[in-house]
N, C-alpha and C positions, 0 to 999 in steps of 0.2 A: 476537636470534633471527632465523633465516632467514625470508623471506616465505612465507606459506602458498601452496601450489600448488593452483590452482583449475582444475577441469574444468567447462566450461559446456555444458549440454545444450541444443542448439538454436542456430539462426542467424537466427531471426525478429526481430520488433520488440523484444521484451523483451531478448533477448540483445544485439542491435545497439545499442539506445538506452540501456537502463537498467542493463545488467550489465557488458559488456566494457569500455566506455570508462572506467568508474569503477574497475575492477580494474587497468587499465593505468595509471591516474592515481596509483595508490598503490604504487609499486614497493617501498617499505620494508615494506609490509604484505602485498602480494599478488604472485603471479606467475601469468600466464595460461599454464597448463601444456598444456591440451588442450581441444578442442572436439568435441563429438559431433554429427556431421552424417550422418544415415542414408544419404543419397543420394550421399555423396562417393565419388569414384573417384580413381585416381592422376592422371587427365587432367582431371577436372572437380570443382571444389569451391568453393562459395561462401565457406566459412570460409578456405580457403587464399588465395583471391583478395583477401578483405578484410583478413585479419590474418596472412597468411603471413610478412610482414616482421618480425613479432615473434618468430618461431621457434616458434610454437605447433604442437603436434602435433594432427593431424586424424584422428579415428577414426570408423568408420561402424557400430560396434556398441556397445551399452550395456556389454557385458562388457568391451570394450576399455578402458572407463573404470574400471569397478568392480574389475577384476583388476589394475589398474596400481598398484603399491605406492607410486609417487611422488605420487599424487593425494591431497591432504589434504582438500579440500573439493569437493563436487559442487554446482553451481548449477543447479537445475532450472528451466529457462526455456522449457519446451515448452508445448504447449496444455493447457488445464485438465484434460481427461479423463485425461491421463497423469500428473498431479501425484502422486496417491497411490501408484500403482504404482512410478514411478521413484524417488520419495523413499524409499519403504519398502525397495526393493532397495539403494539407496545406504546407508541407515542400517544395514541388516543386514550390509553389507559393511564396516562400521566407518568410514564416511566422515562427516565433518561435512556438513551440508546447509543450503544457502540455498534456500528454496522460494518461488517466485513466488506472488502472490496470484491468486485465492482459493486458499489452500493445498490445500484439499480440498473435497468436496461436502457431507460430513456431519460432525457433531461426533464420531461414533463413529470415523471415519477419523482425525480429528485426534488423538483420545485414543490410538489405536493407534500413531501415529507418535511421539507424546510418550513413550509407554511403551517403545518400541523404542530411542529415543535415550537414555533414562535407563539402560536395561539394557546398552547398548553403551558408555556413557560418552562419547557424542559430542554435539555441539551441533546442534539443529534451530532454524534462524533463519528465521522467516517474512519474506518480502520485502515488507514494508509500508513502502516508501520514502517515502510521503507523510506519515509521521510527521516527516519532515525537510523538508516544505514550509515556505516562509517564512511564509505566512499562519498555518499551524497553530502554528509556533514562536512567532509573535507573540501569538496567543490564549493559548497555554500560559504565556507569560511574564507577560501581564497578569493571569492568574488567580493564578499563583504569587506575584506582587508585591502581590496583594490589591487591585489596581486594578479588577478585575472580581470582585465578591464578592456573596454572597447571591443567586445567580442565580435568576431566575424562569423565563426561557426561553432556550434555546440552539438556534438554527437553523443548520444547516450544509448547504450545497448544492453540488452538482457538476452543473451544467447545461451542455449543449453543443448545437450544431446539427450533427447527424451522420447519415449514411446507413448506419451500420454494420448489417450483418446479424447477427442474434443466434441463429440456428440453430433447431433444433426443441425442443419441450418436453422437460424432463428434465435430470438432471445439474446442471451449473452454468450452464445457459442463462439469459440475461436480465441486465439491467443491475444488478439488486440484487446479484448475485454479482460483477459487473464493477466498476462505479464505487462501488456501495454498500459493498463490502468496505473501501474506503479510508476512507469517512466513519465507518463503524462502528468500525474500528480506532482512529481518532483519538478517538472518543467513549469507547471502552473505556479508552484511556490517561488521559483526563481524569476520568472519573466511575466507572469500574469496571463491574461487571456489573449490569445493570438488573434490576428485579423484575418488570417487565411490558413487553409489546410489543404494539403495535397497528399494522397496516399496510394500505395499499391499493396494489396493484400494477396497472399498466395498460399497454396497448399504445397509446400516445397518437398514434403516427404512422400507425396502422392499416396497418403494413407487416409482412409475414411472418406467422407463426402467431399468432393472437390471444391465445393463452395464454402467450406469451413476452413478458415485461415489458420495455418500453423507458423506463418511468418508474415512480416509486414515491414514497410518503410513508410514513415510519416514525416512530412516536412511542414514546419510551422514558421510563419512570418508574422512580424509584429508592426503595429502602426508607427511607433516612435523609437524603434530599436532595429538597427541593421542586421542583427544576428540572424543567421539561418539555423534553425533547430532541426536536427534529424534524429528521429527515434527509430530504433530497429530491434526486432526480436526474431529468432529462428529456433525451431526445435531440432534442426538437423545440423547443428554446428559441432563437429567432432574434435576441433582443435583442443589442445591441452591448456592453452592460454587464451581465454575468452576476453576480447576487448570490452572494456566497460565505458570508458570516457575518452573522447578526443575533444578538447576544449582549446580554442585558439583565438588569439587577437593579434594585432600587428607586432606587439612586443612581448608577448608571453603566451605560454601554452601549458596544458596539463594533460598527460596521457596516463591512463590507468588500465590495468588488466585485472581480471578476477572479480567475483561477486562478493558481497558482504558475507562474513563468516557466521553470523548469528543463527541462520536457519540450519546449516549443517551441524553446528554445535548443539542446537536444541534437539535436532533429530537424533544425534548421537548420545543424548541423555545428559548433557551438561546443563547444570542449573544456572538460571540468570544471574545469581549472586556469586557464582563460583569464580575463583581467580582466573583471569584471562578471557572471560566471556566477552565477546564483542571486539576483542583485540586482534588485529591482523598481523601476521608475521612480516618482518621487515622485507622479506623477499617479494612480497606482494604490494609494497608501497608504490605509489605512482611517481612519475617524473615531472617535476616543475622546471620549465626552462624560460629564460627571459633575456632580453637585451638591456644592457646598462646604458647610461647616458652617452657613452662613447660608441655604442653600437656593438660592443663585445658580447658574445653569447655566453650565458652561464646555465648550468643544469645541475639539479640536485634531486635527491630522493626525498619525497615529502612523506612524513609519517601520516598514516591514515588515522583519522579521528576514531576513537572508540565508539563502536555502534551501541545503541541503547534502546532496545524495544521497551525496556523498563521506563525509559523517558516518556514514551507515548502514554503508558498507563498512568504515570505520575502526573503528566500534564492534564489528562482528561479529568482525573480526580480533583486536581486543584482548580480546574475551570468550573466544574460542577459546584464546588464548594465556594466559589467566588474569590479564590486566592490568585487566580491567573486567568489568562484567556487561551482559547484553543489554538494550538499550533496548526492542526489540520482542521479546516472548517468545512462545513457542509456546502457552503457557497463555492469553495474551491473544487470540491468533488463534483458539484453540478457543472462547473466549467469543464471538468475532465470528461464527463459524459457527453457534453456538447461537442467536444473535440472528437470523441469516438464516433458519434453519429455523423459528424461532418466527414471524418475519414472514410467511413463506409460509403457515404454518398459520393465522395470524390472518386473512390475506386470504381464504383458502379458506373459513373458517368465520364470517367477519365478527364475530370475538370478540377480546377482550383475552386474550393468552396469557401465563400466569405462567411465570417462570423460577425 
């Protein structure tokens, strides 16, 4: 089957780092057909300067993408406030859509997009690439292999030291929508929809509007699972070793420091197919500890699975062409937005919110 022809909306960080390099790295699955760059002219174009050598078509109107019969898939990689509008128009035009996170601001918007995609018979694929982080793949594998079982508590963190501006209150402003949507999606993949949410949001750096969160703590509980899930992020974490996972049960645990390597590798110019891409150094591997049948404790360093954002794009292509099913579904992303809305309500009311 011919490669899917993709139109990427945007030329910013997401498009440049997380979308276009991986599309170009899978020529059997994808062809970079066009890029939507609103400010592009015949004489001046960021897209043409960066990717013109691929033969990509540069258009400066959304209609130029949606009315192009050659475009199979629209990759929405513009700023958050435009996600819903652009994705809706693309779906209504009969295009498959890859939608950058957070996919939308409200669960109602997510449901609307899901319903349109079903009515049109097209695929809506949330871009939760961190489902393909090496550390998450490692945790997922340990749970599937029953090496981490009967979990009591599951803590997942995404802390950085950053001076990011987070805008004014409203919409998807704040780090809960930003970094939080990654951790929430991973948790939905592991444990499903929670029954209750409790959250504390804060502006820990005291920068910008005080009502826009740059840190959060979210606790999730489940109807048929005793595990207590804790999700945390902060932009004011200056430690050199950022905690990533603390996962514990009565007889086993996994502790991991450091974030997935793919983003810094991509920012540094490393190509997705280059040797070592997605591979973590042994010094960053996590510790797996367990009690044997006699109660004796053992501990070992567990190799981190190789991260593969290529795996995301490969999976989406195979799902669209009927060879597989989506790993990251729109319904899961809808649950993620429900959790974010519940977390905000919990913070505002200082109560546990039931889902």
